[in-house]
N, C-alpha and C positions, 0 to 999 in steps of 0.2 A: 492168369491174366486173360482177360477178354478183349476181344476186338469187336466193335460194332461196325457193320457194313451200311453205308449209305447210298441209296440210289439217287439219281440226279433230281428225281422229284418224289414226293410222297406217293406211296402206293398201298393198296390193299391186296395186291396180286401175290399170294403165297408162292405160286409156281415160279414167278419172275424172280422173287427173293431167293427162293431155294436154288435156282440156277446160279445166281450170283455168289451164294455160299460155296456151292460146288466149284466154281471158278476160283474163289479165294483160296479154298483148300488146295487146289491143283497149283496155283502160283506159289503158295508158301511151301508146299511139298518140293517143287522144282528148285526152290532157293534153300532146300535142306533145313527148313524151319519146322520143328515138330510141333503137332497139335494134338489135342484130345478130342477133336471133332468139332462139329458145328451144327447150327440149325436155325430155325426162325422163332421169333416171339411175336404175338399179335396182341396189341393193346389199343383199345379205342378205334378199331379199324385200321391202324397202321401196323405194317409188318416190318419188323426189324430183323437183320441177319446178325448172327453171333458166332463167333469162332473162338474157341478156348486154346490158348497157347499153352504148351506144356512147360515152358520156362518163361518167367517174366523178364528175364535177361534178353529174351529175343524181340521184345516188344517194339523197340526203335528200329530195328532191322526190318521187322515185318511190315511197319507202316511205310518205310522207304520202299521196299520191294512192291508193295501194293500200289503206292503212288505212282511208281514208274509203269505199273500195268495199267494205270488209268482207273484204279478203284479207290473210291472215297471211303475211308475208314477212320476211326478213332479208338482210343483206348478207353475201356470202361472200368 
């Protein structure tokens, strides 16, 4: 199961999105939600952050935890 990370505005800044992916991984780890890693994808100048959950069963909890941390995300 993949989670897409959304910054508050569109950006082509790979470094900024990479920092946000790292933050997402830290938040999920602190909530004991296992991941298989994350990274960035660039298409048409827009950078998207992606984190892969180890279990699809954790998707709802992951979105809830991220929302509480002020991180905009969605399931892909």
